[in-house]
C-alpha positions, 0 to 999 in steps of 0.5 A: 170390427169387420168379420174375419175373412176365411182364407183357404190355403192355396193347396186346398183352394186347388182341390176346392176349385177342381171339385167345384168345376167337376163335382163328384170327380173320382180321386184318381181323376183328381190326381190326374188333373192336379199334376203340375198344379204349382199351388199343391205343395207336395206332388200328388201321385196317389189317390190317398193324397187326394183323399187327405186333401179332401179330408183337410178341406172337410175339416176346415168346413166342419170347423167353420174356417172355410167360406160357405161356397166351399161347404156347398161345393163339397155337398154337391161333390159328395152327391154326384160321387154317391150317384156315380156321375162325377167322371161322366159329368166332367165330360158334360162340363167340357162339352158345354165349355167347348160348345160341342155336344158329347153324347152319353154313349161317347161318355160311356166309351171314354169311361170304358163302362160297357153295361147295357144300363149305363145310359139309362141310369146316367140320364135318370140320375143326372136329371134327378140331381139337376132338380136338387142343385141349381149349379148342376141344372145350369150345366145340364140344361145347356148340355140338353140345348147342345143335344137339341141343336146337334140333332141332324133333323133340327140342323136341316130345318134351321135354315128354313125356321130359325126359331128352332134354334131357340131352346 
């Protein structure tokens, strides 16, 4: 008999796909991004509802009713959230998707976190976590490549030396 395929209900699949794409994203951002998602039965308007969906997803993982990738996504999500990188990493993912570099200072302004140490801590934590998870490292390396290519000095010299475009 073939192994039973574990199915994730559509409303939990919506949460799982969101945290897989944007690991560590805060509950308030989950609420914001899931507005209008028809897979979610009840309209999510509060952070507690997002927490209950995540809890339901975690329970599926604990009971081995979810595929391994869901467990991995939750693990990465928790690690990014503990490091405080989730909402900022969302901007990096979008930057890579669009192929336009967005800097840490821009992320800091978007998140309205005006501490002197934000950029240093953000860069250090992201570099550390990228060594732990290949999923994060792939996005991080592409973002670093975008940062390199968007450097004005590199752009100026690209016409003279196309090899500079290689990462």
